C-alpha positions as CSV (number, residue, x, y, z in Angstrom):
1,X,43.5,-2.4,78.5
2,X,46.8,0.1,78.1
3,X,48.9,0.0,81.3
4,X,48.7,3.6,83.1
5,X,52.0,4.5,84.4
6,X,51.9,6.8,87.4
7,X,54.8,8.3,86.4
8,X,57.3,10.2,88.5
9,X,57.7,13.5,88.1
10,X,61.4,13.9,87.7
11,X,61.6,18.0,88.3
12,X,60.3,21.3,86.4
13,X,61.7,24.2,84.8
14,X,59.5,27.0,85.8
15,X,57.6,29.0,83.4
16,X,59.9,32.4,84.9
17,X,63.3,30.5,84.5
18,X,63.1,29.9,80.7
19,X,61.1,33.2,80.4
20,X,64.3,35.2,82.0
21,X,66.9,32.7,79.5
22,X,64.8,34.1,76.7
23,X,65.0,38.0,77.8
24,X,68.9,37.4,77.6
25,X,68.4,36.7,74.3
26,X,66.2,39.5,72.5
27,X,65.5,39.9,68.7
28,X,67.9,42.2,67.1
29,X,67.0,45.1,65.9
30,X,68.4,44.5,62.6
31,X,69.3,41.4,61.2
32,X,72.8,40.0,61.5
33,X,75.4,40.2,58.8
34,X,76.4,36.8,58.0
35,X,80.0,36.0,57.3
36,X,81.5,39.2,59.7
37,X,82.1,36.7,62.8
38,X,86.2,35.4,63.4
39,X,84.5,31.9,63.7
40,X,84.4,29.5,60.8
41,X,81.3,30.5,58.4
42,X,78.8,28.3,56.4
43,X,77.5,30.1,53.8
44,X,74.2,29.0,51.8
45,X,74.8,29.1,47.9
46,X,71.4,29.1,45.8
47,X,71.8,26.4,43.6
48,X,67.5,26.9,42.2
49,X,64.3,28.3,42.8
50,X,61.1,27.3,41.6
51,X,57.4,28.6,42.8
52,X,54.1,27.1,43.5
53,X,50.8,27.9,43.6
54,X,50.6,28.8,47.1
55,X,51.7,28.0,50.6
56,X,54.4,25.5,50.8
57,X,53.4,22.8,53.4
58,X,55.6,20.1,53.2
59,X,58.9,19.4,51.2
60,X,60.9,15.9,51.3
61,X,63.6,14.5,49.2
62,X,63.6,10.8,47.7
63,X,65.2,7.8,48.9
64,X,68.1,8.4,46.9
65,X,68.4,11.7,47.0
66,X,67.7,12.9,43.2
67,X,64.0,13.9,43.7
68,X,62.6,17.1,45.6
69,X,59.1,16.7,46.4
70,X,57.0,19.8,47.4
71,X,53.3,20.1,48.8
72,X,51.4,23.2,48.0
73,X,48.9,23.5,50.9
74,X,45.7,23.6,48.0
75,X,46.4,20.5,46.9
76,X,48.9,19.9,43.8
77,X,52.2,18.0,44.8
78,X,55.9,18.7,42.3
79,X,58.6,16.7,41.7
80,X,61.6,18.5,40.7
81,X,64.8,17.0,39.8
82,X,67.3,17.6,42.4
83,X,70.4,18.3,40.0
84,X,68.9,20.5,37.4
85,X,65.9,22.0,39.1
86,X,63.7,20.5,36.4
87,X,59.8,19.6,37.2
88,X,59.3,15.8,36.5
89,X,55.9,15.4,37.5
90,X,52.5,17.3,38.8
91,X,50.7,15.5,40.8
92,X,47.1,15.9,41.4
93,X,47.2,15.5,45.2
94,X,44.5,15.8,47.4
95,X,41.5,18.2,46.7
96,X,40.7,20.7,48.6
97,X,44.1,20.6,50.1
98,X,46.9,18.6,51.2
99,X,48.3,18.3,54.7
100,X,51.5,16.1,54.9
101,X,53.8,14.2,52.4
102,X,56.5,11.8,53.3
103,X,58.9,9.8,51.4
104,X,59.4,6.3,51.8
105,X,62.8,5.4,53.5
106,X,64.1,2.9,50.9
107,X,61.9,3.2,47.6
108,X,60.7,5.3,44.8
109,X,57.6,6.1,47.0
110,X,55.7,8.9,48.0
111,X,52.8,8.7,51.0
112,X,50.5,12.0,51.1
113,X,47.5,12.5,53.0
114,X,44.8,15.4,53.0
115,X,41.4,17.1,53.0
116,X,40.0,14.5,50.8
117,X,39.5,12.1,53.5
118,X,42.2,10.2,52.1
119,X,46.1,9.1,52.0
120,X,47.7,8.5,48.7
121,X,51.1,6.5,47.5
122,X,52.9,7.5,44.4
123,X,55.5,5.8,42.5
124,X,58.0,9.2,42.2
125,X,59.7,7.6,39.4
126,X,56.5,7.5,37.0
127,X,54.2,10.2,38.7
128,X,51.4,7.1,39.2
129,X,49.5,6.9,42.1
130,X,49.9,2.7,43.5
131,X,47.5,3.3,46.6
132,X,44.2,5.1,48.1
133,X,43.8,4.4,51.4
134,X,40.9,5.9,53.8
135,X,41.8,6.9,56.5
136,X,38.3,7.1,59.0
137,X,37.4,10.7,58.9
138,X,36.9,13.9,56.6
139,X,40.6,15.1,57.0
140,X,44.2,12.9,57.0
141,X,46.0,15.2,58.7
142,X,49.3,12.9,59.7
143,X,51.4,10.2,58.2
144,X,54.7,8.4,59.1
145,X,56.4,5.1,58.0
146,X,58.2,3.2,60.0
147,X,62.2,2.5,60.2
148,X,62.0,0.3,56.8
149,X,59.1,1.4,55.4
150,X,56.8,-2.1,55.5
151,X,54.0,0.1,57.4
152,X,52.2,3.2,57.0
153,X,50.8,5.1,59.5
154,X,47.8,7.8,58.7
155,X,45.7,9.5,61.4
156,X,42.1,11.1,60.9
157,X,39.9,13.2,63.5
158,X,40.1,10.4,66.6
159,X,41.0,7.3,64.3
160,X,44.5,6.0,64.0
161,X,45.3,3.4,61.4
162,X,48.1,1.6,59.9
163,X,48.5,0.1,56.5
164,X,51.1,-2.8,54.8
165,X,53.0,-1.5,52.1
166,X,53.3,-2.1,49.0
167,X,49.6,-4.4,49.5
168,X,47.6,-1.2,51.1
169,X,45.8,-3.7,53.5
170,X,44.9,-2.4,56.5
171,X,47.2,-3.9,59.6
172,X,45.2,-2.3,62.4
173,X,42.4,0.4,63.5
174,X,42.9,2.3,66.4
175,X,39.7,4.5,66.7
176,X,38.2,5.8,69.9
177,X,40.1,8.2,70.9
178,X,38.7,10.6,72.9
179,X,39.9,13.6,71.1
180,X,41.5,14.5,67.7
181,X,45.1,13.0,67.2
182,X,47.7,15.6,67.1
183,X,50.7,13.5,65.5
184,X,51.8,9.9,65.2
185,X,55.4,8.7,65.4
186,X,57.2,5.6,65.3
187,X,59.0,4.3,68.3
188,X,62.9,3.5,66.9
189,X,63.9,-0.2,67.8
190,X,60.3,-1.3,69.3
191,X,58.1,-0.8,66.3
192,X,55.5,0.6,68.4
193,X,53.2,3.5,66.9
194,X,52.9,6.3,69.5
195,X,49.7,8.6,69.3
196,X,49.5,12.0,70.9
197,X,46.0,13.1,71.8
198,X,44.8,15.3,74.8
199,X,45.6,13.5,77.7
200,X,48.9,12.2,76.9
201,X,50.4,9.2,74.4
202,X,49.4,5.8,73.7
203,X,51.6,3.6,72.5
204,X,50.6,0.7,70.1
205,X,52.2,-2.7,68.8
206,X,51.7,-2.8,65.0
207,X,50.0,-6.8,65.6
208,X,47.9,-5.5,68.7
209,X,44.1,-4.1,68.8
210,X,44.9,-2.0,72.3
211,X,47.7,0.3,73.5
212,X,49.8,-1.5,75.6
213,X,50.9,1.6,77.4
214,X,50.2,5.1,77.8
215,X,51.8,7.9,79.1
216,X,49.6,10.2,81.0
217,X,49.5,14.0,80.8
218,X,47.1,16.5,81.3
219,X,47.9,18.7,78.4
220,X,47.4,19.1,74.6
221,X,50.4,17.4,72.4
222,X,51.3,19.2,69.1
223,X,54.6,17.3,67.9
224,X,56.1,13.9,68.5
225,X,59.7,13.1,68.4
226,X,61.6,10.3,69.0
227,X,65.5,10.3,69.9
228,X,67.1,8.0,67.5
229,X,68.4,5.6,70.1
230,X,64.6,5.6,71.5
231,X,65.6,6.2,74.6
232,X,63.7,9.3,75.0
233,X,60.2,10.7,73.4
234,X,59.7,14.6,73.6
235,X,56.4,16.5,72.4
236,X,55.6,20.1,72.1
237,X,52.7,21.6,73.4
238,X,49.8,24.0,73.4
239,X,50.6,25.4,76.8
240,X,54.4,26.1,75.7
241,X,56.4,23.5,77.0
242,X,58.3,20.6,76.3
243,X,57.5,17.4,78.2
244,X,60.6,14.6,77.9
245,X,59.6,10.9,78.9
246,X,62.1,8.2,79.5
247,X,61.0,5.3,77.4
248,X,62.9,2.6,80.4
249,X,60.7,3.8,82.8
250,X,58.2,5.9,82.0
251,X,59.6,8.8,84.1
252,X,58.4,12.7,82.9
253,X,60.2,16.3,82.8
254,X,58.5,19.5,81.9
255,X,60.4,22.3,80.8
256,X,57.9,25.3,80.2
257,X,58.0,28.8,79.9
258,X,58.6,29.3,76.3
259,X,56.8,32.8,74.7
260,X,54.8,30.4,72.3
261,X,53.2,27.0,71.3
262,X,56.2,24.5,70.2
263,X,55.9,22.5,67.4
264,X,59.4,22.7,66.2
265,X,61.2,19.6,67.3
266,X,64.6,18.0,66.2
267,X,66.6,15.3,67.6
268,X,70.3,15.3,66.3
269,X,71.4,11.6,65.2
270,X,73.3,10.9,68.1
271,X,70.3,11.6,70.6
272,X,71.9,14.1,72.5
273,X,70.7,17.6,71.6
274,X,67.0,18.6,71.1
275,X,66.5,21.3,69.2
276,X,63.2,23.1,69.7
277,X,61.4,26.7,68.7
278,X,58.6,28.5,70.6
279,X,60.0,31.9,70.8
280,X,62.4,34.0,68.8
281,X,65.6,32.0,69.7
282,X,66.4,28.3,68.8
283,X,66.3,26.4,72.6
284,X,68.7,23.6,72.7
285,X,68.4,21.1,75.2
286,X,71.5,18.6,76.3
287,X,70.5,15.0,76.8
288,X,73.7,13.4,77.5
289,X,74.6,12.4,81.0
290,X,72.1,12.8,83.6
291,X,69.8,14.7,80.8
292,X,67.9,18.1,80.8
293,X,67.2,17.9,84.3
294,X,67.7,20.8,85.9
295,X,70.1,22.3,83.2
296,X,69.5,25.7,81.6
297,X,69.3,25.2,77.3
298,X,71.8,26.8,74.9
299,X,69.9,30.3,73.3
300,X,70.9,30.3,69.8
301,X,70.6,33.9,68.6
302,X,70.0,34.8,65.3
303,X,66.3,35.2,64.3
304,X,64.6,38.3,63.1
305,X,61.0,36.3,63.7
306,X,59.2,33.3,65.7
307,X,61.3,30.2,64.5
308,X,59.2,28.2,62.4
309,X,61.3,24.9,61.7
310,X,64.3,23.1,62.9
311,X,65.8,20.1,61.8
312,X,69.3,18.5,62.3
313,X,71.3,17.4,59.4
314,X,70.6,13.3,59.4
315,X,74.2,12.3,60.2
316,X,75.9,15.4,60.9
317,X,76.5,18.3,63.8
318,X,74.8,21.4,62.0
319,X,71.3,22.6,62.4
320,X,69.2,24.7,60.5
321,X,66.5,26.8,61.2
322,X,64.2,29.0,59.9
323,X,62.2,31.8,61.1
324,X,58.4,34.2,59.8
325,X,60.9,36.7,58.1
326,X,62.3,34.4,55.9
327,X,65.5,33.8,57.5
328,X,67.4,30.6,57.4
329,X,70.4,30.1,59.8
330,X,72.7,27.4,60.6
331,X,74.2,26.2,63.9
332,X,76.5,24.0,65.3
333,X,75.6,23.7,69.4
334,X,78.2,21.1,70.1
335,X,80.7,23.9,69.9
336,X,78.2,26.2,71.5
337,X,79.4,28.3,68.6
338,X,76.5,31.4,67.7
339,X,75.3,31.8,64.2
340,X,77.9,30.4,61.6
341,X,76.3,30.9,58.7
342,X,72.4,31.6,56.6
343,X,70.9,33.5,54.0
344,X,67.1,35.3,53.9
345,X,65.1,33.9,51.6
346,X,62.0,35.6,50.1
347,X,61.7,38.0,53.4
348,X,58.3,35.6,54.0
349,X,57.3,32.6,56.7
350,X,59.9,29.7,56.2
351,X,56.7,26.9,56.2
352,X,59.1,23.9,55.6
353,X,62.7,23.0,55.5
354,X,64.7,19.8,55.2
355,X,68.2,18.4,54.3
356,X,69.3,16.3,51.3
357,X,69.9,12.7,51.7
358,X,73.9,13.6,51.7
359,X,73.6,16.6,53.9
360,X,74.9,19.0,51.7
361,X,71.8,20.7,50.8
362,X,68.9,22.3,52.4
363,X,65.5,22.7,50.7
364,X,63.4,25.3,52.2
365,X,59.6,26.5,51.4
366,X,58.0,29.9,52.0
367,X,54.0,31.0,52.9
368,X,54.1,32.5,49.3
369,X,54.6,29.4,47.8
370,X,58.3,30.0,46.7
371,X,61.1,27.0,46.9
372,X,65.0,27.4,46.9
373,X,67.6,24.6,47.0
374,X,70.9,26.0,48.8
375,X,74.2,24.2,49.2
376,X,76.5,24.7,52.2
377,X,79.9,26.0,51.0
């Protein structure tokens, strides 16, 4: 039986307050001209581009940074040499569609999942499939490697499963959730699997058959994001809000009033800032000191359409974001500076965005199937 915490609600920022903040940062009538500010700028120099058959649903770099994997929503997976842009492998992926991909943290290995009811593991050097894992429902929608790559979590419908790697044996089956699983994420340090469903978040130890803790919340989480230090969990929600949990005592904090659903979340590597989408500005919450309680977020203005992707550098202070108009923006929120650089890509939705392992490049994918690799200069 999992422990249900009657968490004390710390403070809620009312919807009208955040709406007022957004109203001060309207979408500009025309795109801003980059590089004309007196501030130092970072431009994005194009390196190469490629085209997939359709919508790019995922991008990720191999552990050593030499390969870039792109997933097409119709199923195929494409492996590119980062230095040259040469296509190394085309993998069959999932038919009729791929849902998610993630490269192994320290080996040339890729995990993917999709609408064929399976997760699959691939050797990126040879292009060979090494494992086929049954998800437990018709669509396997989410997956996540744990920090050292010894375990792979998958979710399909109301079932989450944990698999041993490289053996491919099932370690646990967490079925019977009351609703479809919205996301899965590994808790840093503790090694538990966090599973988001309607009504909150369950936390499972990989050797236990039942949840040992539940963050109970009346709502529909869409996306989970743990801070790197494991002290805070955030989830973006269907009701246009972001919810924070303090791991040490399960206290909670709700930030409401976003213009739309919040699916875009990214913590910086120091666990100080959480960047979120949910509107036409990038919203930055400062979680240092007393945390975001009672504070106003830093609103980063510069997008011409709804924000579709946000990601911090893996070990740096730059934040990248993309929007529905194909605009990629660079920010440095620690200095509270505005737009410091970027580029326009294809003029269509940025559907995927990721930093290279060395933080020197950004790969972006579009809803029209284009892939672009840019160097930060």
